[in-house]
N, C-alpha and C positions, 0 to 999 in steps of 0.2 A: 596404560591400557593401549593396545594396538587397535584403535577404533577404525572401522571401515569408513565411517561417515563423520564429517565435521560440519557444524553449523556455526557460521560467523555472525554473531549477534544474538544476545540473550534477552531480547525483548519478548513480549507475550507470544508473538507469532513464531519467532525462531524457537522458543522453548516448547511450544505446542507441537511443532513439526518434529523437533528432536525427540519428544516424548513418544510420538506415534511410531517413529522408526525404532526406538529403543524397546518399545513394548513388543516388537516383532522378534526380539532376541538378538538384535544387532547392537554391538557396542557403538556408542555415539559420544563424541566430545563436542562441547559447545564453548565458544569463545565469548568472554565478557570483558569489557574494559575495566569494570570495578572488581577489585580483589574481594570485596565483601560479598558480591553476588556469587563469585566462584566458591568462596568458603561456605556459603549457605547451601549451594547446590551439592557440593561434595560431602558436607557433614550432615545436613538435615534433609537433603533431597527435596528442597523447596526453592521456588523463586518467588518469594512473597511480594516483591515490589511489582512485578509484571504479571504474575499468574498466581495470585493468592489462593490458598485453599486447595491447590492441586499437588498431589504427591508424585514425585518423579522417580522413574526406575533407577535402581542402583547401578545399572550398566550405562547410565547417562552421567558423565562427569564434565567438569568445567575447568578451563584454564584462562589466565589473562595473558599468556604468551602466544601471540598470534602465529609465530613461526612454528611452535610446537603443535598448535591446533591444525595447521594446514598441511604440514609435512607428511608425505607418504599416504595420503587418504585416497580412497577410490572415488568417493563422492564428496563434493564440497557444495554447501548450500549457503548463499549469501542472503542474510536477513537484516543487514544494517540499514537504518533509515536513509532515504535517498540523499539527504544533505551531507552525509558522511561516507557514502559508499565508495566513491572514487579514491579518497584518501586512505580508506581502509585497505582497498585492493592493492594500492601502491606499496603497502607495507610487506606484502608477501610475494611480489613478482619474482624475486630471486630464488625462491624455494625450488630445489631441483625437480620435484615431482610436478610443479606447475610449469617450469621451463620446458620440460620434456613432454608436456601434455598428457601425463599419466592419470591426472585427476579429471573426472567429469564434473563440470560446474553447472549448477542450477541457481536461479535467482528467485526469491520470493518477495523482494522489495518492490513497492509500488511507487511510481512517480516518474519524473524526468530527471536527467542529470545535466547540470550546468557545465558547459565546456567552452573552450576558446572558439568553437564553431556555433555557439549558442546552445539553447536547450535541446537535448536529444533523448531519444528512447534509450532505456538503460542498456540493453544488450548491444545496441549500436555503439554506444560510448565505450562500454567495457572492451569491445573488440579492438579498439585503438590502443589499449594499454596491455592487454594480455598477449602472450605469444601467438603467432600466426596460426598455430594448430587449432586454436579455439574459434577461429572465424567460421561462422555458420554452424557451430556445433554447441553453443550454449543453449540452455533450456530455461524457459520462463514459466513459472508456475503461479497461477492466479485462479480466482473464482470466488463465488459467494460464500465466504467463510469468516468465522471469528475464532480467535485462539481459545476463548473461554469455552466455546462449544466443542471444538475439535478435541481439546484436551480432555473433555468429559465423554467423548465417544458419541456425540450427536451426529446423525447422518448428514454428510456434507459432500459436495462435488467440486472438483478442481479441474483445471485444464493445464496440461503440460505441453507448452508450445515450443517447437524447435524446427529449424530447417534440417536437422539431422534426426531422421525418424528413429534410428536405433537409440540415440540418447534420450529422446522423448519417452520411449518405451522403458528404458532403464530407470528413469526417474519415476515413471508411473508405477513400476513394480516395487521400487524402493519405498514409496510413500503410502501406497494404497493399503487399506485393511478392510475389515468387514463393514465398517461404517464410513470410511473415507474413500470415495470413488474418485478415480483420476482418469481423465480422458485425454487423448493425444490430439494435437492440432498443428498444422503447418503455418497458420496465420500468426506468426510471431509479432509482427507490427500491430496488427489489429488487437490482439489480446493485451499487449502492453499499453496501447493508447486507451483502451477501455478501462484497464486497471488504474491508470493514473488519473484520467479525467473524471471518473465517477466520484472521486473524493471531493472534487470541487463542487459538483452538483449536490453532494451530501451536505456540505456546509450550508448551501442555500436551503436545502430541505430542513435542516435543523433550525435555521432562522424562521422559516415559515411555520414549523411545528410549535415554536415558542410563541408566535403570534396567535396561533389557534388556541393554545392553552391559556394565553393571556385573556383572550376574549371571554373564555368560559369563567374566569374569575374576576373579570372587570379590572385587570391590572392597568396602571396609568399609561403604559406604553402600548396599549392595544391599538392595532391598526384600524383605520376606519373601514377598510375594504372587508367585505364578508368572506373571509377565508374559511375553508372547510376541507373535508376528505377529498372532495372532487378537485379542489385546488392542488392538493398534494399529488393527485394522479396527473393533473395537467402539467405540473412541474416535472414529474418523473418522465413523462412522455417527451416533453420538450427537451429535457436534459439528455435523454437517449439520442434525440436527433443531433444534438451538439456533439456528443461523443462520436457518432457515426461520421459527422462532417469532418471532425479533426482526424479521425482514424483513416478516412479515405485519402486525405492529402499526405498523411504520414506513411502510406503504403500498405494499408490493410488489403488483404487479398481475397477474403471470403465474407460476403455480406452476412452469412449466418453467424459469424462471430458475435455480432451485436444483438442477435435475437436468441443467443444461447446463454449458458450459465456465465460465460466470461463477459457478456454484455449486459443484458437486462437483468440476469440473475444477480450478478455482483452489484449492479447499481441498486436494485431493489433492497437487498439485505443491508447494504451500507447506509441507505437512506432511512430504513424503517427499524432496524434492530437497535435495542437498548445498548448493545455492546459497541456500536459504531462511534469511534472517536471523532470523526469529522462531523457527524450529526450532532454529537454532544457539544463540540466546539461551536457550531452554528447556534445552538440553543443558548449557550452561555454567553455568546456575543450580545444577545438580547437580555437574558435574564440576570446576568452578572456583570454586564458592561465590560466584558473581557478585553475589549480593544482599547479601553480608556488610557492605559499606561503607555501605549505605543503610538509613535508619530506617523508611521507608514508601514507598508507591507515589508519593506527591507528591514526596518527596525524590529518588526515582529519576528521575522525569520532569524535575525541575529540573536534575539533574546528568547527564542522559542522554548528553551528549557524552563522559563519562568511560568509557562502554562501548566506544567506538572504532568503532561502527557504529550504525545507527539501526533498532531493531526497532519498527515501527509498532504492534505488538500491545500494547505497554506502555500507551500513552495510550488505546488502544481498550479495554483491559480496564477502565480507570477509567470510561470513558463507558458501556460496556455495563452495568456495575454500576448506574450512575445510571438508565439506561433500563429495566433489568430491575426495579429497585425501583419506578420510576414506574408501570410497566404491570403490575406483579405477575406477572412471568414466571418460570417455573421453568427456570433455565439453570445447572445444577450445575457443569458443566465451566468455563464462562466465569467464573462467580463464584468457583470454586475458584482459578483463575489470579489473579483479583483479590486474594483473601485471601493467596495465596503472595507476590505482589509487594508486598503491604502488610505483610508480615512477621507475619501473624497465624497462619499455619500452615506447617509444614514440608512440602515437596513429597511426601515418602514417606507422611506421615500422611494428606494429602489423598487420594492415590490409593488407599491401603488402605481408607480410610473410604468412598470412592466405590464401590469394588468391593463392599464389604460392603452398601452400600445397594441394590445390584442383586439381592442374594440373596433 
């Protein structure tokens, strides 16, 4: 198939975006590491591991050959989890269409990338590896969305942020349909910072929601502090302040980024939706003692596959800690999540101490 568009990463979000584009009549190829995933997509038009129950168009095909996936495409969308993104990109740098800058590249991965210069925003790090033609021309796509809903045509809004207005519009037109709205933005750094940091806040929100549910059924790990709906809103607002704080020092250019769908919108849906993996992870820290097998946040990151799903907020919490220390930022919720994941403090003790600090 001479597909116009390639998606690198066959997780839930990559598959959902591929489905949206294919449903517009465009041939799409998706790259997956697992041969079994490729075989299933090509034969039964399903991705049952990551997007169960969703039928995929026949003009969406899969390959485990990353060079084949990338070569000669007009559009390339990177959807690999942040921990693996740089190593994946390095595999196709020599492809002629990449070397010549013939392919327009977008990114839908959320998080930070660890580099020799420390944790960096994704597009900033990628520009150091991709040919120079891609500098200030990559597109970052984010917003309050869940693969499960987008794949079923639920109304959703996204932001396509780029310093190259033409490329932002090209990706907007590629992805949008009658239920998926895509808006352009020049605030590449602000949108990336919000997309990464909100996952850390969502872990805290999941922990808090577990305590609220526990109080209602008198579970033994119930916190003594009277948490409720108002507490969740308090956490949401304080979390947004932390996102803005970090976004500003990382070079955000538009204050409205944080009050739009890429800021408060994405934070709200990530914290409150039943589809949110980071919220789920936070809840399961309390309800399933999910951290008990791990010695530290580094141990958790190394063995993240044992969780059974990928909460991007885990790695992001580590990198937010590094950035907050570097810039001397006050981010008590994000740093609290780091200390919880690093097995330095129990979740209930952190939340009770945090509430006491507000008095």
